[in-house]
mmCIF file of the N, C-alpha and C atoms, coordinates in Angstrom:
data_MODEL
# 
_entry.id   MODEL 
# 
loop_
_atom_site.group_PDB 
_atom_site.id 
_atom_site.type_symbol 
_atom_site.label_atom_id 
_atom_site.label_alt_id 
_atom_site.label_comp_id 
_atom_site.label_asym_id 
_atom_site.label_entity_id 
_atom_site.label_seq_id 
_atom_site.pdbx_PDB_ins_code 
_atom_site.Cartn_x 
_atom_site.Cartn_y 
_atom_site.Cartn_z 
_atom_site.occupancy 
_atom_site.B_iso_or_equiv 
_atom_site.pdbx_formal_charge 
_atom_site.auth_seq_id 
_atom_site.auth_comp_id 
_atom_site.auth_asym_id 
_atom_site.auth_atom_id 
_atom_site.pdbx_PDB_model_num 
ATOM 1   N N  . PRO A 1 1  ? 121.834 115.799 87.951 1.00 0.00 ? 1  PRO A N  1 
ATOM 2   C CA . PRO A 1 1  ? 122.781 116.096 86.805 1.00 0.00 ? 1  PRO A CA 1 
ATOM 3   C C  . PRO A 1 1  ? 123.748 114.660 86.688 1.00 0.00 ? 1  PRO A C  1 
ATOM 4   N N  . TYR A 1 2  ? 124.163 114.410 85.473 1.00 0.00 ? 2  TYR A N  1 
ATOM 5   C CA . TYR A 1 2  ? 124.669 113.036 85.214 1.00 0.00 ? 2  TYR A CA 1 
ATOM 6   C C  . TYR A 1 2  ? 126.120 113.048 85.892 1.00 0.00 ? 2  TYR A C  1 
ATOM 7   N N  . GLY A 1 3  ? 126.852 113.822 85.953 1.00 0.00 ? 3  GLY A N  1 
ATOM 8   C CA . GLY A 1 3  ? 128.177 113.933 86.745 1.00 0.00 ? 3  GLY A CA 1 
ATOM 9   C C  . GLY A 1 3  ? 128.244 113.838 88.177 1.00 0.00 ? 3  GLY A C  1 
ATOM 10  N N  . LEU A 1 4  ? 126.956 113.686 88.817 1.00 0.00 ? 4  LEU A N  1 
ATOM 11  C CA . LEU A 1 4  ? 126.845 113.433 90.160 1.00 0.00 ? 4  LEU A CA 1 
ATOM 12  C C  . LEU A 1 4  ? 127.373 112.208 90.578 1.00 0.00 ? 4  LEU A C  1 
ATOM 13  N N  . PRO A 1 5  ? 128.252 112.019 91.644 1.00 0.00 ? 5  PRO A N  1 
ATOM 14  C CA . PRO A 1 5  ? 128.922 110.949 92.058 1.00 0.00 ? 5  PRO A CA 1 
ATOM 15  C C  . PRO A 1 5  ? 127.738 109.742 92.442 1.00 0.00 ? 5  PRO A C  1 
ATOM 16  N N  . PRO A 1 6  ? 127.993 108.408 92.214 1.00 0.00 ? 6  PRO A N  1 
ATOM 17  C CA . PRO A 1 6  ? 126.980 107.426 92.464 1.00 0.00 ? 6  PRO A CA 1 
ATOM 18  C C  . PRO A 1 6  ? 126.582 107.445 93.960 1.00 0.00 ? 6  PRO A C  1 
ATOM 19  N N  . GLU A 1 7  ? 127.421 107.808 94.865 1.00 0.00 ? 7  GLU A N  1 
ATOM 20  C CA . GLU A 1 7  ? 126.780 107.920 96.200 1.00 0.00 ? 7  GLU A CA 1 
ATOM 21  C C  . GLU A 1 7  ? 126.079 109.007 96.599 1.00 0.00 ? 7  GLU A C  1 
ATOM 22  N N  . GLU A 1 8  ? 125.781 109.979 95.616 1.00 0.00 ? 8  GLU A N  1 
ATOM 23  C CA . GLU A 1 8  ? 124.872 111.098 95.905 1.00 0.00 ? 8  GLU A CA 1 
ATOM 24  C C  . GLU A 1 8  ? 123.628 110.956 94.844 1.00 0.00 ? 8  GLU A C  1 
ATOM 25  N N  . ARG A 1 9  ? 123.591 109.899 94.196 1.00 0.00 ? 9  ARG A N  1 
ATOM 26  C CA . ARG A 1 9  ? 122.295 109.642 93.419 1.00 0.00 ? 9  ARG A CA 1 
ATOM 27  C C  . ARG A 1 9  ? 120.898 109.733 94.101 1.00 0.00 ? 9  ARG A C  1 
ATOM 28  N N  . LEU A 1 10 ? 120.912 108.988 95.195 1.00 0.00 ? 10 LEU A N  1 
ATOM 29  C CA . LEU A 1 10 ? 119.730 108.773 95.767 1.00 0.00 ? 10 LEU A CA 1 
ATOM 30  C C  . LEU A 1 10 ? 119.224 110.127 96.564 1.00 0.00 ? 10 LEU A C  1 
ATOM 31  N N  . GLY A 1 11 ? 120.058 110.914 97.037 1.00 0.00 ? 11 GLY A N  1 
ATOM 32  C CA . GLY A 1 11 ? 119.696 112.087 97.517 1.00 0.00 ? 11 GLY A CA 1 
ATOM 33  C C  . GLY A 1 11 ? 119.406 112.994 96.265 1.00 0.00 ? 11 GLY A C  1 
ATOM 34  N N  . PHE A 1 12 ? 119.947 112.882 95.260 1.00 0.00 ? 12 PHE A N  1 
ATOM 35  C CA . PHE A 1 12 ? 119.331 113.635 93.944 1.00 0.00 ? 12 PHE A CA 1 
ATOM 36  C C  . PHE A 1 12 ? 117.834 113.431 93.769 1.00 0.00 ? 12 PHE A C  1 
ATOM 37  N N  . TYR A 1 13 ? 117.359 112.267 93.631 1.00 0.00 ? 13 TYR A N  1 
ATOM 38  C CA . TYR A 1 13 ? 116.176 111.750 93.424 1.00 0.00 ? 13 TYR A CA 1 
ATOM 39  C C  . TYR A 1 13 ? 115.210 112.183 94.489 1.00 0.00 ? 13 TYR A C  1 
ATOM 40  N N  . LEU A 1 14 ? 115.654 112.099 95.762 1.00 0.00 ? 14 LEU A N  1 
ATOM 41  C CA . LEU A 1 14 ? 114.765 112.424 96.805 1.00 0.00 ? 14 LEU A CA 1 
ATOM 42  C C  . LEU A 1 14 ? 114.622 114.017 96.844 1.00 0.00 ? 14 LEU A C  1 
ATOM 43  N N  . ASP A 1 15 ? 115.686 114.927 96.401 1.00 0.00 ? 15 ASP A N  1 
ATOM 44  C CA . ASP A 1 15 ? 115.419 116.143 96.433 1.00 0.00 ? 15 ASP A CA 1 
ATOM 45  C C  . ASP A 1 15 ? 114.418 116.811 95.420 1.00 0.00 ? 15 ASP A C  1 
ATOM 46  N N  . LEU A 1 16 ? 113.886 115.637 94.490 1.00 0.00 ? 16 LEU A N  1 
ATOM 47  C CA . LEU A 1 16 ? 112.919 116.235 93.551 1.00 0.00 ? 16 LEU A CA 1 
ATOM 48  C C  . LEU A 1 16 ? 111.854 116.474 94.014 1.00 0.00 ? 16 LEU A C  1 
ATOM 49  N N  . SER A 1 17 ? 111.489 116.027 95.496 1.00 0.00 ? 17 SER A N  1 
ATOM 50  C CA . SER A 1 17 ? 110.186 116.428 96.024 1.00 0.00 ? 17 SER A CA 1 
ATOM 51  C C  . SER A 1 17 ? 110.095 117.924 96.460 1.00 0.00 ? 17 SER A C  1 
ATOM 52  N N  . ARG A 1 18 ? 111.302 118.783 96.412 1.00 0.00 ? 18 ARG A N  1 
ATOM 53  C CA . ARG A 1 18 ? 111.549 120.162 96.620 1.00 0.00 ? 18 ARG A CA 1 
ATOM 54  C C  . ARG A 1 18 ? 110.824 120.891 95.505 1.00 0.00 ? 18 ARG A C  1 
ATOM 55  N N  . LEU A 1 19 ? 110.863 120.383 94.262 1.00 0.00 ? 19 LEU A N  1 
ATOM 56  C CA . LEU A 1 19 ? 110.404 121.170 93.221 1.00 0.00 ? 19 LEU A CA 1 
ATOM 57  C C  . LEU A 1 19 ? 109.127 121.517 93.319 1.00 0.00 ? 19 LEU A C  1 
ATOM 58  N N  . GLY A 1 20 ? 108.982 122.861 92.749 1.00 0.00 ? 20 GLY A N  1 
ATOM 59  C CA . GLY A 1 20 ? 107.677 123.418 92.762 1.00 0.00 ? 20 GLY A CA 1 
ATOM 60  C C  . GLY A 1 20 ? 106.827 123.069 91.476 1.00 0.00 ? 20 GLY A C  1 
ATOM 61  N N  . PRO A 1 21 ? 105.424 123.516 91.390 1.00 0.00 ? 21 PRO A N  1 
ATOM 62  C CA . PRO A 1 21 ? 104.723 123.089 90.126 1.00 0.00 ? 21 PRO A CA 1 
ATOM 63  C C  . PRO A 1 21 ? 105.600 123.811 88.851 1.00 0.00 ? 21 PRO A C  1 
ATOM 64  N N  . GLY A 1 22 ? 105.394 123.005 87.838 1.00 0.00 ? 22 GLY A N  1 
ATOM 65  C CA . GLY A 1 22 ? 106.257 123.354 86.602 1.00 0.00 ? 22 GLY A CA 1 
ATOM 66  C C  . GLY A 1 22 ? 106.476 122.218 85.639 1.00 0.00 ? 22 GLY A C  1 
ATOM 67  N N  . LEU A 1 23 ? 107.338 122.311 84.651 1.00 0.00 ? 23 LEU A N  1 
ATOM 68  C CA . LEU A 1 23 ? 107.400 121.284 83.697 1.00 0.00 ? 23 LEU A CA 1 
ATOM 69  C C  . LEU A 1 23 ? 108.831 121.129 83.717 1.00 0.00 ? 23 LEU A C  1 
ATOM 70  N N  . TYR A 1 24 ? 109.171 119.725 83.940 1.00 0.00 ? 24 TYR A N  1 
ATOM 71  C CA . TYR A 1 24 ? 110.529 119.001 84.285 1.00 0.00 ? 24 TYR A CA 1 
ATOM 72  C C  . TYR A 1 24 ? 110.815 117.950 83.543 1.00 0.00 ? 24 TYR A C  1 
ATOM 73  N N  . TYR A 1 25 ? 112.058 117.892 82.916 1.00 0.00 ? 25 TYR A N  1 
ATOM 74  C CA . TYR A 1 25 ? 112.507 116.757 82.101 1.00 0.00 ? 25 TYR A CA 1 
ATOM 75  C C  . TYR A 1 25 ? 113.555 116.051 82.629 1.00 0.00 ? 25 TYR A C  1 
ATOM 76  N N  . LEU A 1 26 ? 113.144 114.641 83.000 1.00 0.00 ? 26 LEU A N  1 
ATOM 77  C CA . LEU A 1 26 ? 114.087 113.732 83.941 1.00 0.00 ? 26 LEU A CA 1 
ATOM 78  C C  . LEU A 1 26 ? 114.534 112.743 82.938 1.00 0.00 ? 26 LEU A C  1 
ATOM 79  N N  . VAL A 1 27 ? 115.799 112.521 82.758 1.00 0.00 ? 27 VAL A N  1 
ATOM 80  C CA . VAL A 1 27 ? 116.418 111.609 81.862 1.00 0.00 ? 27 VAL A CA 1 
ATOM 81  C C  . VAL A 1 27 ? 117.334 110.656 82.912 1.00 0.00 ? 27 VAL A C  1 
ATOM 82  N N  . HIS A 1 28 ? 117.312 109.414 82.893 1.00 0.00 ? 28 HIS A N  1 
ATOM 83  C CA . HIS A 1 28 ? 118.155 108.742 83.706 1.00 0.00 ? 28 HIS A CA 1 
ATOM 84  C C  . HIS A 1 28 ? 118.664 107.496 82.628 1.00 0.00 ? 28 HIS A C  1 
ATOM 85  N N  . HIS A 1 29 ? 119.782 106.936 83.161 1.00 0.00 ? 29 HIS A N  1 
ATOM 86  C CA . HIS A 1 29 ? 120.304 105.752 82.171 1.00 0.00 ? 29 HIS A CA 1 
ATOM 87  C C  . HIS A 1 29 ? 120.612 104.662 83.285 1.00 0.00 ? 29 HIS A C  1 
ATOM 88  N N  . SER A 1 30 ? 119.439 104.164 83.943 1.00 0.00 ? 30 SER A N  1 
ATOM 89  C CA . SER A 1 30 ? 119.653 102.960 84.983 1.00 0.00 ? 30 SER A CA 1 
ATOM 90  C C  . SER A 1 30 ? 120.048 101.716 84.163 1.00 0.00 ? 30 SER A C  1 
ATOM 91  N N  . ALA A 1 31 ? 120.817 100.817 85.009 1.00 0.00 ? 31 ALA A N  1 
ATOM 92  C CA . ALA A 1 31 ? 121.042 99.690  84.599 1.00 0.00 ? 31 ALA A CA 1 
ATOM 93  C C  . ALA A 1 31 ? 121.138 98.775  85.963 1.00 0.00 ? 31 ALA A C  1 
ATOM 94  N N  . LEU A 1 32 ? 120.600 97.363  85.610 1.00 0.00 ? 32 LEU A N  1 
ATOM 95  C CA . LEU A 1 32 ? 120.990 96.255  86.452 1.00 0.00 ? 32 LEU A CA 1 
ATOM 96  C C  . LEU A 1 32 ? 122.395 96.015  86.740 1.00 0.00 ? 32 LEU A C  1 
ATOM 97  N N  . PRO A 1 33 ? 122.752 95.586  87.852 1.00 0.00 ? 33 PRO A N  1 
ATOM 98  C CA . PRO A 1 33 ? 124.228 95.092  88.101 1.00 0.00 ? 33 PRO A CA 1 
ATOM 99  C C  . PRO A 1 33 ? 124.394 93.872  87.475 1.00 0.00 ? 33 PRO A C  1 
ATOM 100 N N  . THR A 1 34 ? 124.933 93.899  86.367 1.00 0.00 ? 34 THR A N  1 
ATOM 101 C CA . THR A 1 34 ? 125.273 92.681  85.670 1.00 0.00 ? 34 THR A CA 1 
ATOM 102 C C  . THR A 1 34 ? 126.657 92.708  84.851 1.00 0.00 ? 34 THR A C  1 
ATOM 103 N N  . PRO A 1 35 ? 127.213 91.794  84.469 1.00 0.00 ? 35 PRO A N  1 
ATOM 104 C CA . PRO A 1 35 ? 128.419 91.887  84.044 1.00 0.00 ? 35 PRO A CA 1 
ATOM 105 C C  . PRO A 1 35 ? 128.589 92.670  82.641 1.00 0.00 ? 35 PRO A C  1 
ATOM 106 N N  . GLU A 1 36 ? 127.364 92.675  81.965 1.00 0.00 ? 36 GLU A N  1 
ATOM 107 C CA . GLU A 1 36 ? 127.301 93.548  80.603 1.00 0.00 ? 36 GLU A CA 1 
ATOM 108 C C  . GLU A 1 36 ? 127.382 95.012  81.109 1.00 0.00 ? 36 GLU A C  1 
ATOM 109 N N  . GLY A 1 37 ? 126.684 95.290  82.118 1.00 0.00 ? 37 GLY A N  1 
ATOM 110 C CA . GLY A 1 37 ? 126.412 96.638  82.622 1.00 0.00 ? 37 GLY A CA 1 
ATOM 111 C C  . GLY A 1 37 ? 127.754 97.204  83.034 1.00 0.00 ? 37 GLY A C  1 
ATOM 112 N N  . ARG A 1 38 ? 128.401 96.287  83.875 1.00 0.00 ? 38 ARG A N  1 
ATOM 113 C CA . ARG A 1 38 ? 129.890 96.634  84.429 1.00 0.00 ? 38 ARG A CA 1 
ATOM 114 C C  . ARG A 1 38 ? 130.805 96.869  83.272 1.00 0.00 ? 38 ARG A C  1 
ATOM 115 N N  . ALA A 1 39 ? 130.530 96.561  82.043 1.00 0.00 ? 39 ALA A N  1 
ATOM 116 C CA . ALA A 1 39 ? 131.641 96.727  80.995 1.00 0.00 ? 39 ALA A CA 1 
ATOM 117 C C  . ALA A 1 39 ? 131.406 98.098  80.604 1.00 0.00 ? 39 ALA A C  1 
ATOM 118 N N  . LEU A 1 40 ? 130.449 98.931  80.870 1.00 0.00 ? 40 LEU A N  1 
ATOM 119 C CA . LEU A 1 40 ? 130.464 100.254 80.572 1.00 0.00 ? 40 LEU A CA 1 
ATOM 120 C C  . LEU A 1 40 ? 131.148 101.136 81.496 1.00 0.00 ? 40 LEU A C  1 
ATOM 121 N N  . PRO A 1 41 ? 131.712 102.285 81.023 1.00 0.00 ? 41 PRO A N  1 
ATOM 122 C CA . PRO A 1 41 ? 132.659 103.048 81.740 1.00 0.00 ? 41 PRO A CA 1 
ATOM 123 C C  . PRO A 1 41 ? 131.891 103.775 82.883 1.00 0.00 ? 41 PRO A C  1 
ATOM 124 N N  . ASP A 1 42 ? 130.726 104.073 82.649 1.00 0.00 ? 42 ASP A N  1 
ATOM 125 C CA . ASP A 1 42 ? 129.747 104.596 83.828 1.00 0.00 ? 42 ASP A CA 1 
ATOM 126 C C  . ASP A 1 42 ? 128.980 103.870 84.519 1.00 0.00 ? 42 ASP A C  1 
ATOM 127 N N  . TRP A 1 43 ? 129.484 102.432 84.731 1.00 0.00 ? 43 TRP A N  1 
ATOM 128 C CA . TRP A 1 43 ? 128.571 101.448 85.407 1.00 0.00 ? 43 TRP A CA 1 
ATOM 129 C C  . TRP A 1 43 ? 128.142 101.901 86.654 1.00 0.00 ? 43 TRP A C  1 
ATOM 130 N N  . ALA A 1 44 ? 128.901 102.496 87.440 1.00 0.00 ? 44 ALA A N  1 
ATOM 131 C CA . ALA A 1 44 ? 128.680 102.787 88.931 1.00 0.00 ? 44 ALA A CA 1 
ATOM 132 C C  . ALA A 1 44 ? 127.425 103.760 88.932 1.00 0.00 ? 44 ALA A C  1 
ATOM 133 N N  . THR A 1 45 ? 127.479 104.780 88.003 1.00 0.00 ? 45 THR A N  1 
ATOM 134 C CA . THR A 1 45 ? 126.338 105.749 88.276 1.00 0.00 ? 45 THR A CA 1 
ATOM 135 C C  . THR A 1 45 ? 125.143 105.057 87.781 1.00 0.00 ? 45 THR A C  1 
ATOM 136 N N  . ARG A 1 46 ? 125.107 104.183 86.714 1.00 0.00 ? 46 ARG A N  1 
ATOM 137 C CA . ARG A 1 46 ? 124.042 103.502 86.112 1.00 0.00 ? 46 ARG A CA 1 
ATOM 138 C C  . ARG A 1 46 ? 123.271 102.564 87.154 1.00 0.00 ? 46 ARG A C  1 
ATOM 139 N N  . GLU A 1 47 ? 124.264 102.024 87.868 1.00 0.00 ? 47 GLU A N  1 
ATOM 140 C CA . GLU A 1 47 ? 123.644 100.844 89.189 1.00 0.00 ? 47 GLU A CA 1 
ATOM 141 C C  . GLU A 1 47 ? 123.218 101.925 90.168 1.00 0.00 ? 47 GLU A C  1 
ATOM 142 N N  . ALA A 1 48 ? 123.788 102.982 90.619 1.00 0.00 ? 48 ALA A N  1 
ATOM 143 C CA . ALA A 1 48 ? 123.257 103.758 91.658 1.00 0.00 ? 48 ALA A CA 1 
ATOM 144 C C  . ALA A 1 48 ? 121.904 104.439 91.168 1.00 0.00 ? 48 ALA A C  1 
ATOM 145 N N  . ASP A 1 49 ? 121.777 104.977 89.911 1.00 0.00 ? 49 ASP A N  1 
ATOM 146 C CA . ASP A 1 49 ? 120.311 105.150 89.306 1.00 0.00 ? 49 ASP A CA 1 
ATOM 147 C C  . ASP A 1 49 ? 119.368 103.973 89.609 1.00 0.00 ? 49 ASP A C  1 
ATOM 148 N N  . PHE A 1 50 ? 119.694 103.071 89.248 1.00 0.00 ? 50 PHE A N  1 
ATOM 149 C CA . PHE A 1 50 ? 118.768 101.925 89.233 1.00 0.00 ? 50 PHE A CA 1 
ATOM 150 C C  . PHE A 1 50 ? 118.358 101.582 90.562 1.00 0.00 ? 50 PHE A C  1 
ATOM 151 N N  . PHE A 1 51 ? 119.255 101.626 91.533 1.00 0.00 ? 51 PHE A N  1 
ATOM 152 C CA . PHE A 1 51 ? 118.921 101.252 92.981 1.00 0.00 ? 51 PHE A CA 1 
ATOM 153 C C  . PHE A 1 51 ? 118.186 102.663 93.718 1.00 0.00 ? 51 PHE A C  1 
ATOM 154 N N  . ALA A 1 52 ? 118.519 103.802 93.372 1.00 0.00 ? 52 ALA A N  1 
ATOM 155 C CA . ALA A 1 52 ? 117.958 104.863 93.788 1.00 0.00 ? 52 ALA A CA 1 
ATOM 156 C C  . ALA A 1 52 ? 116.469 105.059 93.461 1.00 0.00 ? 52 ALA A C  1 
ATOM 157 N N  . LEU A 1 53 ? 116.235 104.545 91.946 1.00 0.00 ? 53 LEU A N  1 
ATOM 158 C CA . LEU A 1 53 ? 114.847 104.585 91.405 1.00 0.00 ? 53 LEU A CA 1 
ATOM 159 C C  . LEU A 1 53 ? 113.911 103.632 91.914 1.00 0.00 ? 53 LEU A C  1 
ATOM 160 N N  . SER A 1 54 ? 114.700 102.534 92.436 1.00 0.00 ? 54 SER A N  1 
ATOM 161 C CA . SER A 1 54 ? 113.965 101.428 93.049 1.00 0.00 ? 54 SER A CA 1 
ATOM 162 C C  . SER A 1 54 ? 113.655 101.496 94.655 1.00 0.00 ? 54 SER A C  1 
ATOM 163 N N  . HIS A 1 55 ? 114.209 102.662 95.174 1.00 0.00 ? 55 HIS A N  1 
ATOM 164 C CA . HIS A 1 55 ? 114.012 102.902 96.543 1.00 0.00 ? 55 HIS A CA 1 
ATOM 165 C C  . HIS A 1 55 ? 112.519 103.212 96.853 1.00 0.00 ? 55 HIS A C  1 
ATOM 166 N N  . PRO A 1 56 ? 111.942 103.030 97.807 1.00 0.00 ? 56 PRO A N  1 
ATOM 167 C CA . PRO A 1 56 ? 110.596 103.206 98.151 1.00 0.00 ? 56 PRO A CA 1 
ATOM 168 C C  . PRO A 1 56 ? 110.192 104.615 98.244 1.00 0.00 ? 56 PRO A C  1 
ATOM 169 N N  . GLU A 1 57 ? 111.050 105.319 98.854 1.00 0.00 ? 57 GLU A N  1 
ATOM 170 C CA . GLU A 1 57 ? 110.691 106.676 99.072 1.00 0.00 ? 57 GLU A CA 1 
ATOM 171 C C  . GLU A 1 57 ? 111.013 107.544 97.851 1.00 0.00 ? 57 GLU A C  1 
ATOM 172 N N  . VAL A 1 58 ? 111.970 107.226 97.074 1.00 0.00 ? 58 VAL A N  1 
ATOM 173 C CA . VAL A 1 58 ? 111.818 107.842 95.628 1.00 0.00 ? 58 VAL A CA 1 
ATOM 174 C C  . VAL A 1 58 ? 110.673 107.383 94.858 1.00 0.00 ? 58 VAL A C  1 
ATOM 175 N N  . ARG A 1 59 ? 110.267 106.263 94.826 1.00 0.00 ? 59 ARG A N  1 
ATOM 176 C CA . ARG A 1 59 ? 109.157 105.866 94.200 1.00 0.00 ? 59 ARG A CA 1 
ATOM 177 C C  . ARG A 1 59 ? 108.028 106.776 94.622 1.00 0.00 ? 59 ARG A C  1 
ATOM 178 N N  . ARG A 1 60 ? 107.853 106.924 95.891 1.00 0.00 ? 60 ARG A N  1 
ATOM 179 C CA . ARG A 1 60 ? 106.798 107.793 96.353 1.00 0.00 ? 60 ARG A CA 1 
ATOM 180 C C  . ARG A 1 60 ? 106.890 109.103 95.822 1.00 0.00 ? 60 ARG A C  1 
ATOM 181 N N  . VAL A 1 61 ? 108.103 109.725 95.977 1.00 0.00 ? 61 VAL A N  1 
ATOM 182 C CA . VAL A 1 61 ? 108.336 111.147 95.395 1.00 0.00 ? 61 VAL A CA 1 
ATOM 183 C C  . VAL A 1 61 ? 107.888 111.200 93.842 1.00 0.00 ? 61 VAL A C  1 
ATOM 184 N N  . LEU A 1 62 ? 108.402 110.052 93.095 1.00 0.00 ? 62 LEU A N  1 
ATOM 185 C CA . LEU A 1 62 ? 108.018 110.284 91.690 1.00 0.00 ? 62 LEU A CA 1 
ATOM 186 C C  . LEU A 1 62 ? 106.480 110.037 91.533 1.00 0.00 ? 62 LEU A C  1 
ATOM 187 N N  . SER A 1 63 ? 105.904 109.320 92.283 1.00 0.00 ? 63 SER A N  1 
ATOM 188 C CA . SER A 1 63 ? 104.395 109.086 92.059 1.00 0.00 ? 63 SER A CA 1 
ATOM 189 C C  . SER A 1 63 ? 103.643 110.473 92.193 1.00 0.00 ? 63 SER A C  1 
ATOM 190 N N  . GLU A 1 64 ? 104.183 111.487 92.705 1.00 0.00 ? 64 GLU A N  1 
ATOM 191 C CA . GLU A 1 64 ? 103.594 112.862 92.792 1.00 0.00 ? 64 GLU A CA 1 
ATOM 192 C C  . GLU A 1 64 ? 103.728 113.539 91.441 1.00 0.00 ? 64 GLU A C  1 
ATOM 193 N N  . PHE A 1 65 ? 104.510 113.149 90.647 1.00 0.00 ? 65 PHE A N  1 
ATOM 194 C CA . PHE A 1 65 ? 104.762 113.757 89.295 1.00 0.00 ? 65 PHE A CA 1 
ATOM 195 C C  . PHE A 1 65 ? 103.759 113.256 88.272 1.00 0.00 ? 65 PHE A C  1 
ATOM 196 N N  . HIS A 1 66 ? 103.477 113.881 87.234 1.00 0.00 ? 66 HIS A N  1 
ATOM 197 C CA . HIS A 1 66 ? 102.547 113.292 86.268 1.00 0.00 ? 66 HIS A CA 1 
ATOM 198 C C  . HIS A 1 66 ? 103.071 113.401 84.837 1.00 0.00 ? 66 HIS A C  1 
ATOM 199 N N  . PRO A 1 67 ? 103.587 112.076 84.378 1.00 0.00 ? 67 PRO A N  1 
ATOM 200 C CA . PRO A 1 67 ? 104.329 112.214 83.060 1.00 0.00 ? 67 PRO A CA 1 
ATOM 201 C C  . PRO A 1 67 ? 103.414 112.724 81.938 1.00 0.00 ? 67 PRO A C  1 
ATOM 202 N N  . LEU A 1 68 ? 103.887 113.488 81.039 1.00 0.00 ? 68 LEU A N  1 
ATOM 203 C CA . LEU A 1 68 ? 103.498 114.101 79.949 1.00 0.00 ? 68 LEU A CA 1 
ATOM 204 C C  . LEU A 1 68 ? 104.102 113.415 78.447 1.00 0.00 ? 68 LEU A C  1 
ATOM 205 N N  . THR A 1 69 ? 103.257 113.355 77.437 1.00 0.00 ? 69 THR A N  1 
ATOM 206 C CA . THR A 1 69 ? 103.654 112.921 76.073 1.00 0.00 ? 69 THR A CA 1 
ATOM 207 C C  . THR A 1 69 ? 104.452 114.125 75.677 1.00 0.00 ? 69 THR A C  1 
ATOM 208 N N  . TRP A 1 70 ? 105.318 113.989 74.540 1.00 0.00 ? 70 TRP A N  1 
ATOM 209 C CA . TRP A 1 70 ? 105.926 115.034 73.784 1.00 0.00 ? 70 TRP A CA 1 
ATOM 210 C C  . TRP A 1 70 ? 104.583 115.936 73.085 1.00 0.00 ? 70 TRP A C  1 
ATOM 211 N N  . ARG A 1 71 ? 103.609 115.356 72.783 1.00 0.00 ? 71 ARG A N  1 
ATOM 212 C CA . ARG A 1 71 ? 102.613 115.982 72.227 1.00 0.00 ? 71 ARG A CA 1 
ATOM 213 C C  . ARG A 1 71 ? 101.880 116.866 73.255 1.00 0.00 ? 71 ARG A C  1 
ATOM 214 N N  . GLN A 1 72 ? 101.857 116.392 74.187 1.00 0.00 ? 72 GLN A N  1 
ATOM 215 C CA . GLN A 1 72 ? 101.114 117.325 75.361 1.00 0.00 ? 72 GLN A CA 1 
ATOM 216 C C  . GLN A 1 72 ? 101.976 118.649 75.679 1.00 0.00 ? 72 GLN A C  1 
ATOM 217 N N  . VAL A 1 73 ? 103.376 118.333 75.585 1.00 0.00 ? 73 VAL A N  1 
ATOM 218 C CA . VAL A 1 73 ? 104.404 119.537 76.058 1.00 0.00 ? 73 VAL A CA 1 
ATOM 219 C C  . VAL A 1 73 ? 104.035 120.383 74.613 1.00 0.00 ? 73 VAL A C  1 
ATOM 220 N N  . LYS A 1 74 ? 104.075 119.909 73.617 1.00 0.00 ? 74 LYS A N  1 
ATOM 221 C CA . LYS A 1 74 ? 104.198 120.757 72.549 1.00 0.00 ? 74 LYS A CA 1 
ATOM 222 C C  . LYS A 1 74 ? 102.957 121.732 72.386 1.00 0.00 ? 74 LYS A C  1 
ATOM 223 N N  . GLU A 1 75 ? 101.725 120.898 72.606 1.00 0.00 ? 75 GLU A N  1 
ATOM 224 C CA . GLU A 1 75 ? 100.426 121.949 72.750 1.00 0.00 ? 75 GLU A CA 1 
ATOM 225 C C  . GLU A 1 75 ? 100.339 122.708 73.854 1.00 0.00 ? 75 GLU A C  1 
ATOM 226 N N  . ALA A 1 76 ? 101.187 122.479 74.911 1.00 0.00 ? 76 ALA A N  1 
ATOM 227 C CA . ALA A 1 76 ? 101.033 123.485 75.933 1.00 0.00 ? 76 ALA A CA 1 
ATOM 228 C C  . ALA A 1 76 ? 101.830 124.719 75.743 1.00 0.00 ? 76 ALA A C  1 
ATOM 229 N N  . LEU A 1 77 ? 102.904 124.744 74.795 1.00 0.00 ? 77 LEU A N  1 
ATOM 230 C CA . LEU A 1 77 ? 103.718 125.742 74.498 1.00 0.00 ? 77 LEU A CA 1 
ATOM 231 C C  . LEU A 1 77 ? 103.267 126.772 73.727 1.00 0.00 ? 77 LEU A C  1 
# 
C-alpha cells in the first residue's frame, strides 16, 4: 500500500513471498536519492521503495513472479 511508512516498505516487499498462486498487480514509484527526487513531497517513500527493490532478498522474491503483458491478462479473463 502506498500509504505504508518508508521504514515498513522492505517488509511489505518481502511479504510478497506469502502470496499464493493468482494474478497480482504491483505498482511502485521508486526513485534514486537525488536532490530532484527529494523535491517531491513523498520522497522518503520513493527512496524506501528504491532501496527495498534493490535488496537481494526482495529481488529473489520477485524472481518467483512471472510478469504478464496487459494483452495476456485480457486474454485470460
